[in-house]
Every structure is written in structure tokens, then in C-alpha cells.
C-alpha positions, 0 to 999 in steps of 0.5 A: 790820753784816750785811745780806743780800739775795736776788733771787727768780728768778721775780719778779726782786724783791730783798728783805732776808732773814735766811736764808742761802740760795744766791744771797744778797748779803751786805753787811758794813760794819765787821763785828765779830769775832762777825759775821765768825765767823758768816759763815764758819760759815754759808757755810763759808769761811775768814776771811782774805779778809774780814780782808784787805778790812778792811785800809785799806792793802789794794791793789786786786788779785784773789786766788783760793782754789782749795780753797774755790772762792772769789775775792776782788776788792779795788778802791779806791772814792772817799770824801768826808769832812767835815773842818771846813767842807771836804770831803776826797776820798780812797779806801778799799778794798772787798772783793768775794768770790764764794763758789762759785756760792752767795754774793756778799759785799761787805766794806767798812770803812765806809759808802760811796756805791757800796754805798749807790747799789746799795741805792737805788730798791728795787734794781730793776737788781740780781739777786743770783744773777747774780754776774758781772753784779753784780760788773761793775755795781759796777766800772762804778758805781765808775768813774762815781763817780770821774768825778763826784767829779773834776768836783766837785774841778775845780769846787772848784779853780776856786772856790779859785782865784777866792778866791785871786785876791782874797785871798792867804790860807793858807786857799785855798792849803791848800784847793788843796793838799788837792785836789792830794793828792786827785787823787794818791790818785784817780790811784793808785787808778784805775790799780790798779782798771784792772789788776784790770779788765784782768785780769778781762777777759783772765784769764776769772776769772769767767764772762762772757757777751756782755752782761757783756763789753760792760759790763766794756768800758764800765767799763774805758773809764769808768775810763780816762777818769777816769784821763785827767781826774785827770791833766789836773786834776792837771797844771793844779793843779800849774801853778796852785800853781807860778804862785801860789808865784811870785806870792807870792814876787814880791809878797814881793820887792816888799814888801821892795824898798819897805821897803828904799827907805823905810829909805834915805829915813828914814836920810838926815835921821837921818844929817844930824841926827846930824852936827850933834848931835855934841859938836864944833864944826860949821858954823852952830852959831852961826847963829840960822837954823842949825836951819832951814837944816839942816832944809831941806837935809835935806828937799831931799836926802830929796826928791831921793833919793825922786825917784831911787828912784821913777824906779828903780821902787823905791817900787812 
């Protein structure tokens, strides 16, 4: 899908357009081969940068093509996917291509909240011809989105822990495991994005005005805060998982201890009765009250063993 936007310099109004003209923002979402060729033909660039941004395994980086005067920024953005009744948090790359001083291109594999948030509210805060500012707005918006989703992950963790206290079910444990994986993805992506922003700040890859530098510094601060939050939440979740693993193991040991004690108690009357069931002469075999005496004896021994095991906390 291809969407093009252009901001009027005089009115500062951003509208959709179908004309390829200087200052356009071209948004590509899962473009087809024909759409890629159309873009390359109309704005005179190679298709390599577009295809790189469509690789789901692409890492956050900056690449400059001097021949075309084109710069590619790849950053990782957070995404939420529905899996059954649960939301799964992960990351995906999006490409931001600055073509000379003419075009600003965003390339993504699928729809994502970063691009959707940019197009909300009539795009009043966006000027497509201010490419450096537009790039930094995306970086700042991305860092803020990470922070918001990290808070949601922490809330879901608290809910799963609360459910787990009442019921040691696999569902809650798998939920915690999924959230732990999400935090690992977030931490890795945030660190990669930090490298891109730091390189942008140091390397003067794009022209930055004073206000732009302030915005980039704010984005870096937000990103660092997200990294710290992700690390803290991950440490807490790891500790929680270890604690519940110990609790489950302890509960299992308790169950095995009780079952072993019950087995011992039930074995006593069985053992005694088996002695008197042998086809050899035994005491009281001619006594008319022999059965009752042996039964009472078995009960007494069983009770004594039960009391002993109970004192040793083997039945709790």
C-alpha cells in the first residue's frame, strides 16, 4: 500500500496526494513488487533500501548511499499481536528513508501504532518538508510508545501474579513466560535504537537545528528511561518466576511426602493381615476371637505410626 502526504508551506496544512512532488511523505506498508518499482522509478532511487526495511530480521542501523544522496534509518518499533485471548508484545523494524532534500519515505512490513499515531488528528503537528524534525518526531514517539507498553506489561504481570497466587495453573505461568520474552525483545530493540539516536546526535547525519537537537535529546532520554524500566521489570519478573518455581517444587515435595506417609500407614494392616493369611500354623489360629484381636492390634499399630508421622510433620 502506498500513501502520500504533502504539507503546504503557506498554510501548513497536510493533505493526502497522488502526485510525486518535492516535500512528500511517502508511507509504504507491505508494498508489492509493482509498488516498489513505481516508487523507485518516480523518485529515482535504488530499491535496496526499501527491501532492507521489509526484512523482519533487520536490525536497527543507519546506512548512507552517497551516490543517490539517500540515507536509511532502521529502527525497531513495538507491536501488539492477538494470540487467542492474550496480547503478545514484540518488535518489528521500520525503515525511514531520506531521499536527497526531496522525499521522506517510511517503510513497514505491516500497520503499526507509530505510523497510525502520526496520521491521527489531521496531522496538525507534522510538516512533511521538515525532514529532520519529522525523523526526530518518529524517534520520540517510538520511545514514548515503548514506555506506555512497558507500563501495560507491568500491569499484566501484576494481574497474572495475582491469579497465580490463587491457582497454580499453567495458563498463568505461560502468561508470565510470554511477558518475560516480551521484555527481552523490548530491551534488545531499545538498546539498538539508542545506538541509532546517539549516532545521529554525534555524526551530524542529518541537519539539526537547535530545536531539533532538543527534541533528539528528549527522545534519547525517553529511550534510556524505557531501557531502565524494561530492565527493572525484567529483573522483577525473573525473580517472580524463580520464586514460583521454588513454590511449585516445594508444593510437589509436600504432596510426595504426604503420599509416602499414607502409603506407609496403609502398608501396616496389609503386612499384618498377610502374616495371618499364610498356609502355615500361626498364633491364635484356633482362637474364636483371633480375627478381632488381630484387627484391634492392626488398628493400634496403625494409629501409633500415624501419630508418630504426624509429630514429624509428615502428614502436612
